[in-house]
C-alpha positions in Angstrom: 26.4 -49.4 -54.4 25.1 -52.7 -55.7 24.0 -52.3 -59.2 21.5 -55.0 -58.7 19.6 -53.1 -56.1 15.9 -52.9 -57.3 14.0 -51.6 -54.2 14.7 -48.9 -51.5 15.0 -51.6 -49.0 18.0 -53.3 -51.2 19.6 -49.7 -51.1 19.6 -49.7 -47.4 20.9 -53.3 -47.1 23.8 -52.6 -49.5 24.6 -49.5 -47.5 24.5 -51.5 -44.4 26.8 -54.0 -46.0 29.3 -51.5 -47.3 29.8 -49.4 -44.4 27.4 -49.6 -41.3 29.1 -46.9 -39.3 29.3 -43.9 -41.7 26.8 -41.1 -41.2 23.8 -41.5 -43.4 21.1 -38.7 -41.8 22.2 -35.7 -39.7 19.0 -33.9 -38.9 18.8 -30.2 -37.5 15.7 -28.7 -36.2 16.4 -24.9 -35.9 13.1 -24.2 -34.1 14.3 -26.2 -30.9 18.0 -26.4 -31.6 18.0 -30.5 -32.1 20.7 -32.3 -33.8 20.6 -36.0 -34.5 23.1 -37.9 -36.4 22.2 -41.7 -37.6 24.7 -43.9 -38.8 23.6 -46.3 -41.4 23.3 -49.0 -39.0 21.4 -46.8 -36.3 19.0 -45.8 -39.2 18.7 -49.3 -40.2 17.7 -50.2 -36.7 15.2 -47.8 -36.5 13.7 -49.1 -39.9 13.6 -52.6 -38.7 11.8 -51.6 -35.6 9.3 -49.6 -37.3 8.7 -52.1 -40.0 7.9 -54.8 -37.6 5.5 -52.3 -35.9 4.0 -51.7 -39.2 3.8 -55.5 -40.2 3.1 -57.1 -36.9 1.1 -54.9 -34.5 -0.6 -52.8 -37.3 -1.4 -55.8 -39.7 -0.3 -53.8 -42.6 0.0 -55.9 -45.9 1.8 -55.2 -49.1 -0.2 -52.8 -51.2 -1.8 -51.1 -48.3 -1.9 -47.5 -48.5 -0.3 -45.2 -45.6 -0.8 -41.5 -45.7 2.3 -39.8 -44.6 1.4 -36.5 -42.9 5.0 -35.7 -41.7 7.5 -33.0 -42.5 11.2 -33.4 -43.3 12.4 -35.0 -40.5 14.8 -38.3 -39.4 11.7 -40.1 -38.3 10.0 -39.6 -41.5 12.9 -40.9 -43.3 12.5 -44.1 -41.2 8.9 -44.4 -42.0 9.5 -44.2 -45.8 12.2 -46.8 -45.8 9.9 -49.0 -43.3 6.9 -48.5 -45.7 9.4 -50.0 -48.6 10.7 -52.5 -46.7 7.0 -53.9 -46.0 5.7 -53.6 -49.3 3.2 -50.8 -48.0 2.7 -47.9 -50.3 3.6 -44.4 -48.6 1.3 -41.7 -50.0 2.4 -38.0 -49.5 -0.2 -35.3 -50.3 -3.3 -37.6 -50.6 -6.2 -37.6 -48.3 -6.0 -39.7 -45.1 -9.7 -40.7 -45.8 -8.7 -42.8 -48.5 -5.8 -44.4 -47.0 -5.6 -47.8 -44.9 -3.3 -46.2 -42.4 -2.1 -43.1 -41.3 0.9 -41.5 -39.7 0.9 -38.0 -38.4 3.0 -35.5 -36.6 1.4 -33.2 -33.9 0.0 -30.5 -36.4 -1.9 -32.7 -38.7 -3.8 -34.7 -36.1 -7.3 -33.5 -37.1 -6.7 -34.2 -40.8 -5.6 -37.7 -39.8 -8.7 -38.3 -38.0 -10.4 -38.7 -41.5 -8.6 -42.2 -41.9 -10.6 -45.2 -40.5 -7.7 -47.3 -40.2 -4.7 -47.5 -37.7 -3.6 -44.0 -36.7 0.1 -43.6 -35.4 1.0 -40.0 -34.1 4.7 -38.8 -33.7 5.4 -35.8 -31.4 8.5 -35.3 -33.4 10.1 -34.0 -30.2 14.0 -33.8 -29.4 15.7 -37.5 -29.0 12.4 -39.0 -30.1 10.2 -38.0 -27.1 6.7 -39.1 -26.8 3.5 -37.0 -26.3 2.9 -36.0 -22.7 -0.3 -37.4 -23.4 -1.2 -39.6 -26.1 -3.5 -38.1 -28.7 -6.9 -39.7 -28.5 -7.4 -42.1 -31.2 -3.9 -42.6 -31.9 -1.0 -44.6 -31.1 2.1 -43.0 -30.0 4.9 -44.1 -32.0 7.7 -43.3 -29.4 5.7 -45.6 -27.0 5.3 -48.5 -29.8 8.4 -48.8 -31.2 11.1 -49.1 -28.8 10.0 -52.8 -27.9 9.9 -53.9 -31.6 12.4 -56.3 -33.0 15.9 -55.1 -34.4 15.7 -57.4 -37.2 13.1 -57.1 -39.8 12.1 -60.0 -42.5 8.8 -59.3 -44.7 6.1 -62.1 -44.5 5.9 -61.7 -48.3 9.0 -60.5 -50.4 8.6 -57.0 -51.8 8.1 -56.9 -55.6 10.1 -54.5 -57.1 7.5 -53.7 -59.9 4.8 -52.9 -57.3 3.7 -49.2 -56.0 6.1 -48.0 -53.3 5.5 -44.1 -53.3 2.9 -41.7 -54.1 4.0 -38.1 -54.5 3.4 -35.2 -56.6 0.3 -36.9 -57.8 2.5 -39.7 -59.5 3.0 -43.5 -58.4 6.5 -44.8 -58.4 7.1 -48.4 -58.0 10.1 -49.5 -56.1 12.1 -50.1 -59.2 11.2 -46.8 -60.6 11.8 -45.0 -57.6 15.4 -46.5 -57.4 16.1 -45.6 -61.0 15.0 -42.0 -60.5 17.0 -41.6 -57.2 20.1 -42.8 -59.2 19.5 -40.4 -61.9 18.7 -37.7 -59.4 22.2 -38.6 -57.5 24.0 -38.5 -61.0 22.3 -35.1 -61.9 23.7 -33.6 -58.7 27.3 -35.2 -58.8 26.9 -37.4 -55.6 28.9 -40.1 -55.0 30.3 -41.9 -52.0 31.6 -39.4 -49.4 29.4 -36.8 -50.9 27.3 -34.8 -48.2 24.1 -32.9 -49.5 22.4 -30.3 -47.2 18.6 -30.2 -47.9 16.2 -27.6 -46.6 13.4 -28.9 -48.5 10.5 -30.3 -47.3 9.3 -34.0 -47.5 6.0 -32.9 -49.7 7.5 -33.2 -53.0 9.6 -35.7 -54.9 12.6 -33.3 -55.1 12.3 -33.1 -51.5 12.2 -36.6 -50.5 14.8 -37.4 -53.3 17.5 -34.7 -51.9 16.7 -35.4 -48.4 16.9 -39.3 -48.5 16.7 -41.4 -51.7 19.2 -39.8 -54.2 22.1 -40.0 -51.0 21.0 -43.5 -50.2 21.2 -44.6 -53.9 24.9 -43.0 -54.2 26.5 -43.8 -51.2 26.1 -40.0 -50.1 24.8 -38.7 -46.7 22.3 -35.9 -46.2 22.2 -33.0 -43.7 18.5 -32.6 -43.5 17.4 -29.1 -41.9 14.0 -28.1 -40.8 13.0 -24.6 -40.0 16.2 -23.5 -41.8 14.6 -20.3 -42.6 15.2 -19.3 -39.0 18.9 -19.3 -39.6 21.0 -16.4 -40.4 23.0 -16.5 -43.7 26.1 -16.7 -41.7 24.8 -19.6 -39.5 24.1 -21.7 -42.4 27.3 -21.2 -43.8 29.0 -22.3 -40.8 26.9 -25.4 -40.6 27.9 -26.0 -44.2 31.4 -25.9 -43.2 31.4 -27.9 -39.9 29.3 -30.6 -41.5 31.4 -30.8 -44.4 28.9 -30.3 -47.0 29.8 -30.7 -50.5 26.3 -30.1 -52.1 23.3 -27.8 -51.1 19.7 -27.7 -52.3 
């Protein structure tokens, strides 16, 4: 990876330049049987589309606060990088009422209604499917994002020293996030070709680090497993082998 990278968006650009075809996020939902694998290029395309939605249609600006009410999911990872690409601060575990925008899964819609700004809902269905009927008061992400542009350029360059993420009650700048992600990757022994399996949620720094930022910062990839508690020990071991997992959290 490029040692000059100072923002999460920089990390993604470097990964795209180095090897766009390699896997970056492999997602399992063991409640539905879903498996999705996103290469760096495919992931970056989703990030670009989502960032264009955020900056263009939703009018979000650098420094705006976005309450992220999503579980560990490939689309959650996309939203974290889309926020970082636009300078929007992703807030995890904070009250939606205090945010400028909110992004919610199907299980947190009532909580999300306390946000008076733009509200976006994700059905979290297999293949990125939409809601059968859009929730009242929300834009359906799966309806809005496909028509967005495949390339993204921020209206204002992202300042590495500005806030990027609020999690565990602490605020990290873009620069601090990259430094911490690299430190976590080093502590776990992650490097190019490493493949980390994570069953952690996205509600803590350790979850988003293991499930996205540390692999991205080190040239590794992640096997992100939701509802893995429904797997037997044998099934999880088989997945570890079939996905060529080198590290597990």
